[in-house]
Steps between C-alpha positions, in 0.01 A plus 500: 500500500802651668850415377837559664859494376752382757764767420242776563390333824861485618539873426181581696623283788835682511325839493274399789808440718350213703566127504140415407309695237144397413410562136156340469208479742167330444280358779590145398872553436791738548845493341826663593875494461711414804875562484743386769865605466772238545581451867181669621240369744146411392293630792155408370244331721222257401220640284124449515498412128636214290815611321704399196858614433666483160876548523597737218870520588744434782590215735388433856356239730130490588357362821132418542406318816757221535594494129811682381619510139727683258314728257601678184365634170175345376420327831135528600404476867153467651444599864168442676346783700640536854808281432828619652743560211797711393795526266846471656865452403438742213812449289398718200250786485162328497215630282161337546158538345248456781138396450250521789151347490281662609665844485763563768352664806828623648 
């Protein structure tokens, strides 16, 4: 078993100095923290893996294909592999737990 505490993950993310910081990798799954500051652009492109986002904190809108919705703390979003998606209108710093299955190839 491997266990994580969110405050420690947030510290590791800040020390890494990048928007996305992977903290677990296994062939079947990878996990990371993705932080987007308020007013920033989410420049990600579609991934080859299925993806789940858990909104830890913040407020934004999320577009996937033709769907567009408001997201905030405790929202859980599933995105199929290769789907065009991104966060936008980021009103408050957005912190997301990101799960990729299988492990992210990018």
